[in-house]
Structure formats: C-alpha cells, structure tokens
C-alpha positions as CSV (number, residue, x, y, z in Angstrom):
1,M,-28.6,24.8,22.4
2,S,-27.7,28.3,21.2
3,L,-24.4,30.1,21.5
4,H,-24.0,33.6,22.7
5,P,-20.3,34.2,22.1
6,Q,-18.4,36.3,24.6
7,L,-15.5,38.3,23.1
8,F,-13.4,38.8,26.3
9,Y,-12.9,36.8,29.5
10,V,-11.4,39.0,32.2
11,I,-10.3,37.3,35.3
12,P,-12.3,38.5,38.3
13,T,-10.3,40.6,40.7
14,E,-11.0,38.4,43.7
15,T,-10.2,35.2,41.8
16,E,-6.9,36.6,40.7
17,R,-6.0,37.7,44.2
18,V,-6.8,34.4,45.8
19,A,-5.1,32.4,43.0
20,H,-1.8,34.4,43.4
21,A,-2.0,34.0,47.2
22,A,-2.5,30.3,46.9
23,F,0.2,29.9,44.2
24,P,2.7,32.7,44.8
25,K,5.2,31.1,42.4
26,G,2.4,30.2,39.9
27,C,1.5,26.8,38.5
28,A,1.2,25.2,35.1
29,I,-2.4,26.0,34.5
30,M,-2.0,29.6,35.6
31,R,1.1,29.9,33.4
32,I,-0.9,28.7,30.4
33,R,-3.5,31.4,31.0
34,D,-0.9,34.1,31.5
35,E,1.0,33.2,28.3
36,L,-1.9,32.3,26.0
37,G,-5.0,33.9,27.4
38,M,-8.2,31.9,26.7
39,L,-6.4,30.4,23.7
40,F,-9.7,29.7,21.9
41,A,-12.6,32.0,20.8
42,D,-16.3,31.2,21.2
43,Q,-17.2,32.4,17.7
44,D,-14.8,29.9,16.1
45,F,-17.0,27.1,17.3
46,A,-20.4,28.6,16.5
47,A,-21.0,25.6,14.1
48,L,-21.5,23.3,17.2
49,F,-24.7,25.0,18.2
50,S,-28.0,26.1,16.7
51,A,-29.4,29.6,16.4
52,V,-32.1,29.0,19.0
53,G,-32.5,27.2,22.2
54,Q,-31.1,27.2,25.7
55,P,-27.9,29.1,26.1
56,A,-24.9,26.9,25.8
57,Y,-21.8,26.8,28.0
58,S,-18.9,28.7,26.5
59,P,-17.1,26.4,24.0
60,S,-13.7,28.1,24.6
61,R,-14.0,27.3,28.3
62,L,-15.1,23.7,27.6
63,L,-12.1,23.3,25.3
64,L,-9.7,24.5,28.1
65,I,-11.5,22.3,30.6
66,T,-11.2,19.2,28.4
67,I,-7.5,19.9,27.9
68,F,-6.9,20.4,31.6
69,Q,-8.9,17.2,32.2
70,F,-6.4,15.2,30.0
71,L,-3.5,17.1,31.5
72,E,-4.4,16.0,35.0
73,G,-5.9,12.6,34.0
74,L,-9.4,13.3,35.3
75,T,-12.8,11.7,34.5
76,D,-15.7,13.9,33.3
77,R,-17.1,14.0,36.8
78,Q,-13.8,14.9,38.4
79,A,-13.2,17.6,35.8
80,A,-16.6,19.2,36.4
81,D,-15.8,19.1,40.2
82,A,-12.4,20.7,39.5
83,V,-14.1,23.7,37.8
84,R,-15.9,24.3,41.1
85,R,-13.1,23.6,43.6
86,A,-9.7,24.3,41.9
87,I,-8.6,27.9,42.2
88,D,-6.1,27.6,39.4
89,W,-8.8,26.3,37.0
90,K,-11.1,29.2,38.0
91,Y,-8.2,31.6,37.3
92,A,-7.5,30.1,33.9
93,L,-11.2,30.0,33.0
94,A,-11.9,33.6,34.3
95,L,-14.6,32.4,36.7
96,D,-15.9,33.8,39.9
97,L,-14.9,32.0,43.1
98,T,-18.6,31.2,43.7
99,D,-19.2,29.9,40.1
100,P,-21.2,26.7,40.5
101,G,-19.9,25.1,37.3
102,F,-22.0,22.6,35.3
103,D,-23.2,19.0,35.2
104,F,-20.4,16.6,34.1
105,S,-22.5,15.3,31.2
106,V,-21.9,18.6,29.4
107,L,-18.3,17.4,28.6
108,S,-19.4,14.3,26.8
109,E,-22.0,16.2,24.9
110,F,-19.4,18.8,23.9
111,R,-17.1,16.0,22.6
112,D,-20.0,14.6,20.6
113,R,-20.7,18.0,19.1
114,L,-17.0,18.4,18.0
115,L,-17.2,15.0,16.2
116,A,-20.6,15.7,14.6
117,A,-19.3,19.1,13.2
118,E,-16.0,17.5,12.2
119,L,-14.1,20.1,14.2
120,Q,-12.0,17.7,16.3
121,L,-8.7,18.9,14.8
122,A,-9.6,22.6,15.1
123,P,-8.2,23.0,18.6
124,L,-4.8,21.4,17.7
125,N,-4.6,23.4,14.5
126,H,-5.2,26.6,16.4
127,L,-2.6,25.9,19.1
128,L,0.0,25.0,16.4
129,E,-0.8,28.2,14.5
130,V,-0.4,30.2,17.7
131,C,3.0,28.6,18.3
132,R,4.0,29.1,14.7
133,T,3.3,32.8,14.7
134,R,5.2,33.2,18.0
135,G,8.2,31.4,16.5
136,L,8.0,28.4,18.9
137,I,7.8,26.1,15.9
138,K,8.7,26.5,12.3
139,A,8.3,24.9,8.9
140,R,11.2,23.3,7.0
141,G,13.0,22.1,10.1
142,K,13.4,18.6,11.5
143,Q,10.6,16.4,12.7
144,R,10.3,12.7,13.7
145,T,7.5,10.2,13.6
146,D,6.7,7.0,15.5
147,A,3.8,5.0,16.6
148,T,2.6,2.9,19.6
149,H,-0.2,0.5,20.2
150,V,-3.4,1.5,22.0
151,L,-5.6,-0.9,24.0
152,A,-9.3,-0.6,23.3
153,A,-11.7,0.0,26.2
154,I,-13.2,-3.5,25.9
155,R,-12.2,-7.0,26.9
156,T,-10.8,-9.3,24.2
157,L,-13.3,-12.0,23.3
158,N,-12.8,-15.4,21.7
159,R,-15.1,-16.4,18.8
160,L,-17.7,-18.1,21.0
161,E,-17.8,-15.1,23.4
162,C,-18.1,-12.7,20.5
163,L,-21.1,-14.6,19.1
164,G,-22.9,-14.7,22.4
165,E,-22.2,-11.1,23.3
166,T,-23.2,-9.9,19.8
167,L,-26.6,-11.6,20.0
168,A,-27.1,-10.4,23.6
169,H,-26.1,-6.9,22.7
170,T,-28.7,-6.9,19.8
171,L,-31.4,-8.1,22.1
172,Q,-30.6,-5.5,24.7
173,Q,-30.6,-2.7,22.1
174,L,-33.9,-3.8,20.7
175,L,-35.5,-4.1,24.1
176,R,-34.4,-0.5,24.9
177,D,-35.4,1.1,21.6
178,A,-38.4,-1.1,20.5
179,P,-39.7,-2.8,23.7
180,A,-43.2,-3.6,22.4
181,W,-41.8,-5.4,19.3
182,A,-39.1,-7.2,21.3
183,H,-41.5,-8.5,23.9
184,S,-44.0,-9.7,21.3
185,S,-41.5,-11.3,18.9
186,I,-38.6,-12.7,20.9
187,P,-39.2,-16.0,22.8
188,A,-39.4,-15.6,26.5
189,D,-36.6,-18.2,27.2
190,W,-34.1,-16.1,25.2
191,W,-34.1,-13.3,27.8
192,E,-32.8,-15.8,30.4
193,R,-30.5,-17.6,27.9
194,Y,-28.7,-14.4,26.9
195,A,-28.9,-12.5,30.2
196,A,-25.6,-13.6,31.7
197,R,-22.3,-12.3,30.3
198,F,-20.5,-14.8,28.0
199,D,-17.3,-15.6,29.9
200,A,-14.8,-18.3,29.0
201,F,-15.1,-19.9,32.5
202,R,-18.9,-20.3,32.0
203,L,-18.6,-21.8,28.6
204,P,-18.1,-25.5,27.6
205,T,-14.5,-26.7,27.8
206,T,-14.6,-29.4,25.1
207,Q,-14.5,-28.8,21.4
208,P,-17.7,-30.7,20.5
209,K,-19.7,-28.8,23.2
210,Q,-18.3,-25.5,22.1
211,A,-19.2,-26.2,18.5
212,A,-22.7,-27.2,19.5
213,L,-23.2,-24.0,21.5
214,A,-21.9,-21.9,18.6
215,Q,-24.4,-23.6,16.3
216,A,-27.2,-22.9,18.7
217,I,-26.3,-19.2,19.0
218,G,-26.0,-19.1,15.2
219,R,-29.5,-20.5,14.7
220,D,-31.0,-18.1,17.2
221,G,-29.3,-15.2,15.5
222,R,-30.5,-16.2,12.1
223,H,-34.0,-16.6,13.4
224,L,-33.9,-13.1,14.8
225,L,-32.7,-11.7,11.5
226,A,-35.5,-13.5,9.7
227,W,-38.1,-12.1,12.2
228,V,-36.7,-8.6,11.7
229,Q,-37.2,-8.8,7.9
230,T,-40.9,-9.6,8.0
231,S,-43.3,-7.0,6.6
232,T,-45.0,-6.4,10.0
233,T,-41.7,-5.4,11.6
234,P,-41.4,-1.6,12.2
235,P,-38.9,0.1,9.9
236,A,-37.0,1.4,13.0
237,V,-36.2,-2.2,13.9
238,Q,-35.3,-3.3,10.4
239,T,-32.8,-0.5,10.1
240,H,-31.5,-0.6,13.7
241,A,-27.7,-0.4,14.0
242,A,-27.6,-3.4,16.3
243,V,-29.4,-5.5,13.7
244,A,-27.0,-4.4,11.0
245,L,-24.1,-5.3,13.3
246,L,-25.6,-8.8,14.0
247,R,-26.0,-9.4,10.3
248,Q,-22.4,-8.4,9.6
249,V,-21.0,-10.6,12.3
250,W,-23.1,-13.6,11.2
251,I,-21.9,-13.2,7.6
252,Q,-18.3,-13.2,8.9
253,Q,-18.7,-16.1,11.2
254,F,-21.2,-18.5,9.5
255,Y,-21.9,-20.2,6.2
256,A,-25.6,-19.6,5.4
257,D,-27.5,-22.5,4.0
258,A,-31.0,-22.5,2.7
259,D,-32.2,-24.4,5.8
260,P,-31.8,-22.1,9.0
261,T,-31.2,-25.2,11.1
262,A,-28.2,-26.1,9.0
263,I,-26.1,-23.0,9.7
264,R,-22.4,-23.9,10.0
265,L,-19.5,-22.1,11.6
266,R,-16.8,-20.9,9.2
267,T,-13.4,-22.5,9.5
268,V,-10.6,-20.4,10.8
269,A,-9.0,-20.3,7.4
270,D,-12.2,-18.9,5.9
271,L,-12.6,-16.0,8.3
272,P,-12.2,-12.4,6.9
273,P,-8.7,-10.9,7.3
274,A,-7.9,-9.3,10.7
275,A,-8.4,-5.8,9.3
276,R,-12.1,-6.5,8.7
277,L,-12.9,-9.0,11.3
278,I,-15.2,-7.7,14.1
279,G,-14.1,-9.0,17.5
280,S,-16.6,-7.3,19.8
281,P,-20.0,-5.7,19.5
282,Y,-19.0,-3.0,21.9
283,D,-16.3,-1.5,19.8
284,V,-16.6,-2.6,16.1
285,D,-13.5,-0.6,15.1
286,A,-11.1,-2.4,17.5
287,R,-8.9,-4.9,15.8
288,L,-6.6,-7.7,17.0
289,S,-3.0,-7.3,15.9
290,T,0.5,-8.6,16.6
291,K,3.8,-6.8,16.3
292,R,6.8,-8.8,17.2
293,D,6.1,-10.0,20.8
294,T,3.2,-7.7,21.4
295,T,-0.4,-8.7,20.8
296,W,-3.2,-6.3,21.5
297,N,-6.8,-5.5,20.7
298,G,-7.4,-1.9,19.7
299,Y,-5.7,0.8,17.6
300,K,-2.4,2.5,16.8
301,V,-1.5,6.2,17.3
302,H,1.2,7.9,15.3
303,L,2.8,11.0,16.7
304,T,5.0,13.5,14.7
305,E,7.0,16.1,16.6
306,S,9.5,18.9,16.0
307,C,13.0,18.2,17.2
308,E,14.9,21.5,16.9
309,A,17.6,22.3,19.4
310,D,16.6,25.9,19.7
311,G,12.8,25.4,20.4
312,P,10.4,23.2,22.3
313,N,9.6,19.8,20.9
314,L,6.0,20.1,20.0
315,I,3.8,17.4,18.5
316,T,2.7,18.6,15.1
317,D,0.4,15.8,14.0
318,V,-1.5,12.8,15.5
319,Q,-3.1,10.0,13.5
320,T,-5.2,7.2,14.9
321,T,-5.6,4.1,12.9
322,L,-6.8,0.5,13.2
323,A,-4.3,-1.8,14.9
324,T,-3.9,-3.7,11.6
325,T,-3.0,-0.7,9.4
326,P,0.6,-0.8,8.4
327,D,2.7,2.1,9.5
328,G,3.9,2.7,5.9
329,Q,0.4,3.7,4.9
330,L,0.6,6.8,7.2
331,T,3.7,8.5,5.8
332,R,1.9,10.4,3.1
333,P,-1.2,11.3,5.2
334,I,1.0,12.7,7.9
335,Q,2.9,14.8,5.4
336,A,-0.4,16.0,3.8
337,A,-1.6,17.1,7.3
338,L,1.6,18.9,8.0
339,D,1.3,20.7,4.6
340,K,-2.2,22.0,5.5
341,R,-0.8,23.4,8.7
342,Q,2.2,25.0,6.9
343,L,4.5,22.9,9.1
344,L,6.2,20.7,6.5
345,P,9.7,19.7,7.6
346,S,12.7,19.5,5.4
347,E,13.8,16.3,7.1
348,Q,11.5,13.7,8.6
349,Y,13.1,10.9,10.7
350,V,11.2,7.6,10.8
351,D,11.9,3.9,11.3
352,C,11.9,1.3,8.6
353,A,8.1,0.7,8.9
354,Y,7.5,4.1,7.3
355,T,10.0,3.9,4.4
356,D,9.9,2.2,1.1
357,A,11.3,3.2,-2.3
358,A,8.0,4.7,-3.5
359,T,7.5,6.7,-0.3
360,L,11.1,8.0,-0.4
361,I,10.5,9.3,-4.0
362,A,7.0,10.7,-3.3
363,S,8.2,12.6,-0.1
364,Q,10.9,14.4,-2.1
365,A,8.9,15.0,-5.2
366,T,5.6,16.1,-3.6
367,H,6.8,18.0,-0.5
368,A,10.6,18.3,-0.9
369,I,11.0,16.2,2.3
370,D,14.1,14.2,2.9
371,L,12.7,11.1,4.5
372,V,15.5,9.8,6.8
373,G,15.2,6.3,7.9
374,P,16.5,2.8,7.2
375,V,14.8,0.8,4.4
376,Q,14.3,-2.9,4.7
377,R,17.4,-4.9,3.8
378,D,17.6,-7.5,1.0
379,G,15.8,-10.5,2.5
380,S,17.4,-13.1,0.2
381,W,19.4,-15.8,1.8
382,Q,22.5,-14.7,-0.1
383,A,22.3,-11.2,1.4
384,Q,21.4,-12.5,4.9
385,A,24.4,-14.9,4.9
386,G,26.7,-12.3,3.3
387,A,27.8,-14.9,0.8
388,G,26.8,-15.8,-2.7
389,F,25.2,-13.6,-5.3
390,A,22.6,-11.2,-3.8
391,G,20.4,-9.1,-6.1
392,A,22.8,-6.2,-5.9
393,C,25.4,-8.3,-7.7
394,F,23.4,-8.3,-10.9
395,A,23.8,-5.6,-13.5
396,I,20.4,-4.3,-14.8
397,D,20.1,-3.1,-18.3
398,W,16.8,-1.2,-18.1
399,E,16.6,-0.2,-21.8
400,A,17.2,-3.7,-23.0
401,K,15.1,-5.1,-20.2
402,Q,17.7,-7.6,-19.2
403,A,19.8,-8.6,-16.2
404,V,23.3,-9.9,-16.4
405,C,24.6,-12.2,-13.7
406,P,28.1,-12.1,-12.1
407,Q,29.1,-14.9,-14.5
408,G,28.1,-12.8,-17.5
409,Q,24.9,-14.7,-18.4
410,T,21.9,-12.7,-19.7
411,S,18.3,-13.2,-18.4
412,R,15.6,-14.6,-20.7
413,V,12.4,-13.5,-19.1
414,W,11.4,-9.9,-18.2
415,S,7.8,-9.7,-17.0
416,A,6.1,-6.7,-15.4
417,S,3.2,-7.3,-12.9
418,T,2.1,-6.3,-9.4
419,D,2.7,-8.0,-6.1
420,T,0.1,-8.8,-3.4
421,A,0.2,-5.2,-2.1
422,G,-0.7,-3.9,-5.6
423,Q,2.8,-2.4,-6.2
424,A,4.6,-2.7,-9.5
425,V,7.2,-5.4,-9.7
426,I,9.4,-6.9,-12.4
427,H,10.1,-10.7,-12.5
428,V,13.4,-11.7,-14.1
429,Q,14.3,-15.2,-15.0
430,F,17.5,-16.7,-16.4
431,V,17.9,-19.7,-18.8
432,R,17.4,-23.0,-17.1
433,Q,20.0,-24.9,-19.0
434,V,22.7,-22.2,-18.5
435,C,22.0,-22.0,-14.8
436,G,22.0,-25.8,-14.4
437,A,25.5,-26.0,-15.9
438,C,26.9,-23.0,-14.1
439,P,29.9,-23.8,-11.8
440,A,28.8,-21.0,-9.3
441,R,25.2,-22.3,-9.1
442,S,25.5,-23.2,-5.3
443,A,26.3,-19.5,-4.6
444,C,23.4,-18.3,-6.7
445,T,20.3,-20.4,-6.0
446,K,19.1,-23.2,-3.9
447,A,16.6,-24.4,-6.5
448,K,17.2,-28.1,-7.4
449,T,16.5,-27.6,-11.1
450,G,15.1,-24.2,-11.7
451,P,17.0,-21.2,-12.9
452,R,17.9,-18.0,-10.9
453,T,15.1,-15.5,-10.6
454,L,15.0,-11.9,-9.5
455,K,12.2,-9.6,-8.4
456,L,12.9,-5.9,-9.1
457,R,11.0,-2.7,-8.5
458,P,10.7,-0.2,-11.4
459,Q,13.9,1.6,-12.3
460,P,13.4,4.8,-10.2
461,Q,12.4,2.8,-7.1
462,Y,15.2,0.3,-7.7
463,A,17.8,3.0,-7.9
464,V,16.6,4.8,-4.8
465,L,16.3,1.5,-2.8
466,Q,19.9,0.5,-3.7
467,A,21.3,3.9,-2.8
468,A,19.4,3.9,0.5
469,R,20.7,0.5,1.5
470,Q,24.2,1.6,0.8
471,Y,23.8,5.0,2.6
472,Q,22.3,3.5,5.8
473,E,25.5,1.5,6.4
474,T,27.6,4.6,6.5
475,E,28.8,6.4,9.7
476,E,27.2,9.6,8.4
477,F,23.8,8.1,8.3
478,K,24.2,6.6,11.8
479,Q,25.2,9.9,13.3
480,R,22.4,11.7,11.5
481,Y,19.8,9.2,12.4
482,R,20.5,9.5,16.1
483,V,18.0,12.4,16.4
484,R,15.1,10.0,15.8
485,A,15.6,8.3,19.2
486,G,14.0,11.2,21.0
487,V,10.5,10.3,19.7
488,E,10.6,7.2,21.9
489,G,10.7,9.6,24.9
490,T,7.6,11.3,23.6
491,L,5.8,8.0,23.4
492,A,7.0,7.2,26.9
493,Q,5.7,10.5,28.2
494,G,2.4,10.0,26.5
495,V,2.0,6.4,27.9
496,Q,3.3,7.1,31.5
497,A,1.9,10.5,32.2
498,F,-1.1,10.9,29.9
499,E,-2.5,7.3,29.5
500,L,-1.9,7.4,25.8
501,R,-2.0,3.6,25.5
502,Y,-5.5,3.1,27.0
503,A,-8.6,4.2,25.1
504,R,-11.1,6.0,27.3
505,Y,-13.9,5.5,24.8
506,C,-15.2,3.0,22.3
507,G,-14.9,3.5,18.6
508,M,-12.1,5.0,16.5
509,A,-13.7,8.4,16.1
510,K,-13.8,9.0,19.9
511,T,-10.4,7.4,20.5
512,S,-9.0,9.7,17.8
513,L,-10.5,12.7,19.6
514,Q,-9.0,11.4,22.9
515,H,-5.6,11.4,21.3
516,I,-6.0,14.9,19.9
517,F,-6.7,16.2,23.4
518,T,-3.9,14.1,24.8
519,V,-1.5,15.8,22.3
520,L,-2.8,19.2,23.3
521,A,-2.1,18.4,27.0
522,I,1.4,17.2,26.1
523,N,2.2,20.3,24.0
524,L,1.0,22.7,26.7
525,T,3.0,20.8,29.3
526,R,6.1,21.2,27.1
527,L,5.4,24.9,26.5
528,V,5.2,25.5,30.3
529,A,8.6,23.7,30.7
530,W,10.0,25.9,27.9
531,W,8.7,29.1,29.4
532,D,10.2,28.0,32.8
533,A,13.5,27.4,31.0
534,R,13.6,23.8,32.2
535,P,16.1,21.8,30.1
536,K,14.9,19.0,27.9
537,A,15.2,15.6,29.5
538,Q,18.1,13.4,28.3
539,T,18.1,9.7,27.9
540,R,18.5,8.1,31.3
541,R,21.6,6.0,31.9
542,S,21.3,2.6,33.6
543,R,22.8,2.3,37.0
544,F,25.4,-0.1,35.6
545,A,26.4,2.4,32.8
546,A,26.6,5.3,35.4
547,G,28.7,3.1,37.7
548,M,31.1,2.2,34.9
549,R,31.5,5.9,33.9
550,H,32.2,6.8,37.5
551,A,34.7,4.1,37.8
552,A,36.5,5.1,34.6
553,A,36.7,8.7,35.9
554,A,38.0,7.8,39.3
555,P,41.8,8.1,39.8
556,C,43.8,4.8,39.8
557,G,43.4,3.1,43.1
558,G,40.6,5.4,44.2
559,T,37.0,4.7,45.1
C-alpha cells in the first residue's frame, strides 16, 4: 500500500455543527482534538508504506482511532464501527458525517506495520514531546516507577497439555501451509488422535498412564521431526516456524536417546529455568512466575510517571518484560529511555525491587538521578533478631583487606569472587581456633565448629549500601518516600479502567504495543482532566477510618 500524506485535516462544517449540538459541553475526545489537533502527521509514518500500490488509510487517523479504541476499551470491529457511528470520533478525525469508514482488519494490519517498522514507540515519544514543549511535563523533576503482572491471552497448560498442544499446533500449521506434504507424510490416525483439545479432564488421572501418554506423544513428535529432516521434504517445511518450535519444546522436555522409541521425559529438576521454559505453543514468550502470593502466566509491565504538584501526572515510560525478569534489571533501561526523551528526573522513587548498591551508584554517576527507595535489609539472623553481631558491627579495613570483629579479632581470609548473579563479592573468614574459643561466639555465629564468615560487596557498593540502610530508618526518608505511593493509583487506573492486566494479543512484541497504546490513552485521559481543572484523586479512606475521623471531630456527647 502507498501513502499519500495529507498536510491538514479540517473538520467539515456540518460535522462540527452536529457534534457541538450533540455535545454542547463537549466531551473527552472532542477536547483532545480541540487542544492537540490531529496530534500526529501522516508524513512521520511514511516508513510504514511502500511508494506504489493501493492508497493507504491515513496513519495519523489510524493512530488516533487506535488510541480512542484503547481509551474506550473497544475491539477492532467495535472501533471500526465507532468511526462510522460516533459523532465525537468523526469530529476528532475530521470526517464527513457520511464517511463509510473502513474494514476492521485495517487496524490489525496497521499495528503489524508499526511493529515491522520498529515505530511502536514513536506515538508515545511524540505525545511526550508535545507535552514537554507546552510545559505540561519537565525534565529534572520527580518521577516514580512500579510494575504489575500481566496475564497472557492463553490458558495455562500443564506439561502433558503443553506436549499435546504443541504437537497438535505443529500438525495444524503444516496442514495449512503445506497440505500436500502433510497429507502424504503424516499417518491418517494422527489427525484424529490430535484433533481434540488437550484438557486436563480428558487426560489420564493416574501417574503411570500420564507418563505413558507423554512417552507416546514424545515418540510421535520425534518421528515428525525425523520425517521433516529427510532430503525429499520441501525446504519450506524444514524451516517452518512451527517445526522449530516443536524441536525446541522437545529438547526442553525430553532426553533424546539414539533409539526413537526410547525417548524419556525429563525430570522436573532437569527442566530449563522458568525464564526459558516454553509453556504454550500459542504464546512462546509467556512465562509462569510467582511473586509472593500471586502466580501468573504472562508478562510484567513497568510504568514510570511524573509526580509534580503543579502539573498533570503523565506516564513517561512503559516497559514490557517476561514475567520472570527481575524488576531490578529495568532500572537502567528505564533511565536510558527517559534520557532519550530528555525527560530524566532528578529524583526517581521506586520500591526495593529496583534498588541495589550498584544501581544507586550508577543512577547518580550516569544520569545524576537520586534513586529514592528502600534497599534490602541485612538478611542475617543477627540483623533479623536485632541481637548479636550483624555485618555492620564489623570494622572493614579496605586497604589492608581485613575485617575486625567486635571482639578485636582480625580476619584471616579475604577472597574476591562473583555470586550466582555475576556480581562482585568478597568472602571474609576469621580464624577457626580464635572463633572457637571466643566467649561471644553464640552472638556471632551458629556454626558448630566453623569460624565467622562475612560476604561483602566492593568498597563503593558497601559504603552506599550501609548509608542507605541507615537513611531509610530515618523520619526524613519516610516523609520523603510517601510520594511513591501515588504510582499504585496509576496501576489501579490502568488495571480497572484500561484492562492493563490482560493481554489482548499473543507474544511480547504485540503485548508491548498494547501497553504503549494503553499508556497513550491514560495520558490523554489525564490531560483532559487537567484541562478541565479536575483535582487529582486522593487515596480513598476506608469507611472505618472515615467514621473514626467523624467521631473524633464530633463534640462530646454528640452524634
């Protein structure tokens, strides 16, 4: 399709008259048009289209339509219908009252074009730039970050269901894309064997029968992979994405012996880590994860927003990750994205999942950001119990590479290495005989015969970590950190009003694009509230707290 960009979109006179008659006080979508115009320009998205072909629908209109779609929670078909029937949409899009619109499939094609051209962030970047130039948002202010879980648009499968559905999915894709080869190469009884959906209630209930079925599916899958690799198989079948997925799942789930009939299911302990384990053929990016009492299959989304008292709270960055990705790995990418938008804050408020000593140092050194948030406390039993000699009780001589215990004894071993996360760590060990004869041993270690040991971070990180632990116990930190609580309201707004927690599409790329348009819808909603001078919502009080406050304010003996 080819693009013929239009420079100006003037609202037709009749459309404007009818819209103002229908909405004499205006509405959100009309207000967006009045304040921001078309917001986007066709020529900025010329990379989505070729130089020749059928004329494409205006990309600036499609962007607004997609934002309005997420703003009102509509499907593609409902959004296409809204373009035809909703007068406020016609007003915002500068369409005639009789405009017939387009087929709803245009919206999914447009999203695919955005992803293919890697322009998915361009609409958000442009809106934030408009807000920055208008003074609605500024750099070097205060921002806050938090994350929530996102449920994938698939059902969660157990191992047996995953095996059956993966093989059935592969057969279905090969039948669709290479029907001649599929009918000639795949046994006829397989089509019936893998036709029904693999549901737990249809599967065997005893462990031996489940193991036998898994072995049978594994043998069938290995046979299929062997047939695909023969020299007579068309290259399109050999390189098919479904075949590659089947091979990957079988490597993760089975031990491959020389004899195809001797294929064995891997033990649970020998499965890949959750960050790499494919749980469904229908969304290979979805991961099963657990955080405290919440277990979900899908992704995580990280939102960063401004939190200035004299401006609207606008989301300045959105990051979508696998469900198993630790929050702390996102601190630096978020700051790098804000730097590209020229929206770096001077203070960024986060929870303890985003902070560690290295990140605190890097935030200040790289971007001059004061990363405000609690760090993890000392996890030793001494610190947890508030008794005995925790790590902070030891004096560290970094030049001599020694530690001195509260009893005045000097360490013997100072060994630098890395931990399981690849971070630098220093192992310190005291003298066994000295520790064994120490009268304060019970307050220092629970080891029966071994000496006291310490695990330290390198000197710069150790100093920052100790200072952060002391500071977060002060009243100053507690008062300052209260500003972070507002990001919980942003997550609640996204979940309750914009379906942020439910993925519409399969795959992390499409889910990430969904989150970008969700953020655009939230930001425009907040801008409308700001233009209408509606005050920011406050944290709601429980009925009990409100009643207690009312009772305390009532005169003595009153009601």
